[in-house]
N, C-alpha and C positions, 0 to 999 in steps of 0.2 A: 472451425470449430475452438482450435486451441486459443485465437485471438478472445472469443468470446468468454473462455474459461479465464484468461488473463484479465479481461475486464471486470470480471466477477470478482475474483481476486482483489483488485484494485481498490473495488467500492466497497467491498467487505472489510478490507483491512483498515481502510480510511476511517470506516465507521468503528471499528473495535478500538483503534486508537484515539478517537474522539471521546469515545464511552468510557475510557481509561483515564484521558489527561484534559480533555477538554475543549482542544481546539487544534485544527489541522496544522497550524504553524507548530504547536507545543509538539504534536505527533513526530512530525518530519525533524524539528530538530534534533528530540531525543534520540529519533532512530540512527539520524547522520553521526550524532556522537558516539552512540553505543556502538556503532559499527567501528568508528575511527580508534576507539578507546580499547576494544578487544575483548570484552568481558562474554561475549556469546560466541567464541571461538571454539573450535575442537581440539582437544586435547588440555594439556596444564594452561589454566588461565594466565593472561598477561594484561597489563594495565599500562598503557600508552597515553598518557595526555593528550589532546587535540589544542591547538589554535582556535581563537576565534575566526582568524583567517581563515584558515585551512575550512572550517565548517561553512564560512560563507562563500568560499568557492566551489567546495563540494554542491553545494544548494543553488548555486548561480543567483545569490543576493546579496545584496548590499552589507559592506561590514557592518554598520551601525544598526541596522535592522536585527542582523543576527545577533549582536552584541546585548541590544536592548531584550531581546525574547529570552536568550541565553541567562541573561540576569533573573527574570522572573521565574525561569526552572530552577536557579538556583536557590532563590528565596523558597519557592516551594520543595526543596530537599531534593530536586530530580536530577541534578547536575551537582558536582564538587569542582570549586576553583580552587586551583595550587599554584605552586610559583612558577609552573611549565606549562599550565594550560587547564582544561576542563578536563575532567574523568568522570566514570561512572563505576565506583566502589561497589563492593558487595552490598553494603547497607541500601544503597538505590537499588541494585537488582531485586533486592527482599522486598521493597516497598511494596504495598499490596497494587497500587495503581500502575507501578510497571508490570508485576507480576499479570497482572490482567490483560494489559496489552500483549506482552510477550508470550502468553501461554493462548491468547485469542489468535494470533498473526502465526503462530506455529500451527495452530489445528486448522486454520486457513488454508494453509501451504499443503497439510496432509490432505484436505477435501481437494484441493486443487490436483493433486498427485493420483487421488483416487476417481477423480473423474477422467483425468488426463486416461487413465490405465482401462476406466470402464469405456471408454469411447475409442478403444484400440488404437489409441496414438503413440507414437512411438516413445519410450523411456529406456535409460539406461539400464546395462545390467547391476542388478544389487551385490552389493559385498558383502556376504555373509560372514568373511573373518573379521570384519568390523564389528564392536557394539555401538549400538548407535546412541547418542547422547544428545537427548531433547535441547539442550543447550545451544550447541552447532544448529539444529534446525531452525531456531528461534533467529539466529544470526544470519541466516539464508532466507528467511521470510522478511526479515527487515531490508535486507539486500532487495528482495525482490519488489518490495515495496517503495524503495526508494528509486529503482529501476524503472518504474511505472510513471515515477516523476520524471526524472533524467532523459527518459527517451519520447515523452509527448511533446507533441510540436507545438504545445502551448505552455511549455514547462514555465516560461518567464512569468506567467499570468500569476495574480494574486493567489494564494493557496485555498482560500475559501472556494473561490471562484473554480480553482481548478478542481478543486474534492466534488464541487456541482456537477461539474463536466464528466469526471468518470463516472459518478452515479447515472447521469441522464444517460450518456452511452451505453452503460450497461443494461439499464431498464429498457432503453429503446431497442436495444438486442434481443432482450428476453421475452418481452412481447412480441417482436417480430418474427420472433423463432415459431412462436404458436400460429400466428395469425398472416402470415406470409412472409414474402421478400423484402418488406419495405420496414423503413424504421416506424415503430409504433410510438406514439406521443405517451408522454407520463406526464402527471400533473404535478406541479409543486409541493403539495401536501405531501405527495408520496416521496418525492426527492427529500423533503424534510426528513419523513420516517426512515428511509434509507441510511440516512447519515447521522441522524441523532441529533441535527442542528435545530435551535429555534427556528420556526416558519417564518417569523420578521425576518431573521438573518436570511434566510434563502431566497426569499422574494425580494428582498433588496439588491442583493448580487444578482440575481436572476435578471432584475430590470439591465444592469449594466452589460451582462453578456448578450441580451437581446440586442442592446443598442448598438452594440460592438459587431454584430452580425454573426456571433460563435451559436447562439441558439436561435430559434424560428419558435413563434408562436402559431399553432393552428388551434381549432375550436376544441379538440380534444385534450390540447396541453402542449407539451415542449418537445421538439425533436432538435438534434444537433444538426446543426446549418448542413444540409446535404452536400453543398461544395467543398465544406470543411473534409468531411468523411472522403471524397475523393481526391482532394489535393495532394500532388506530389510529395508534399512536405509530411502529410498525415500517413500517405503509404509508407513512406520512407521510415517513418516513427515506428509505426507497428511493426515492420518488419525489423528493425534493431530492438524493438522489446523482445519480440518473438526469439531472435538469436540470445538474447540475452538472458531470457527464462530456461533457455534450453540449456545453457552453459550451468545457470543455477541447478538447473535439476541433475545435470551431471555431477556437480559438486556434490549433492544432497546423497547421491549414489555414493560417493567416495567416503563418505561419513559414517556409512553404514544403515543409511535408513532402507527400510524394508520396503523397496520400490514393487517388488511382487505381491506384498500383502500390507499396502499403506495403511489400512486400518487399525492394526496394531500400534501403529505411533501416534494415535490421539495422546494428548494430556489429559483433555477430558473426554467430550464426544464431538461428533461429528457437528460443526454449526449449522443451523437452519439459515436457509437464505432469508434474505429481507422479505417481508410482506410487500407484494406490489398490487394486491387489489384493495 
């Protein structure tokens, strides 16, 4: 159950980021830079520039790839370059695109906590002596989004294709939950709608994933290749993500998040699930 909720968060958070910033690579580089620089920490804000080298290492991507894509974010006003590295200052946090992504990921984290509580899964004790600052929750939401990448056994896959894998894994689970114990197929058009990506982009990348054996076509649509779901590396990756997510929920409790009444923490409202029909 918890694994399914984490898959739901991953697909939804990537979708929220794409809707705000336009592409998975932009979403993940911005999230990694924001977490390294510190504007979404609990307590007094800090600002620590981060080098392109450090970003590339944290995201397991070549330096030149991150440098080129970071330059695009700088040109778009989403990162600032200084003498000691890249930063995410106040004017960037206030950018409507960043606010859309940050608020969206925060409320997806709140939805996750709400659903964990509704399923009677274990949550840490709340800290009523702390005043919850949504800024800290945004940082933890970004950490969880990055953890879904870091812990995935296909983490070195092209980010667009990895986003497709997230969406298909979740859709297979959602449909299967209602239909029975097996992974239920999902159509490419539904995947495009879940992520907010152009159908042509989705279709082209699906072909590559099918050719590499990561996806399987069946008459009703697409499923994650079953042997990849049960492979030892996949099982280890899911366990690593589960453990990391529990650590992050513990940290959420430490910053005053109302774990006993999570709906109080929404910045906006509970996000709707993507339409699968």
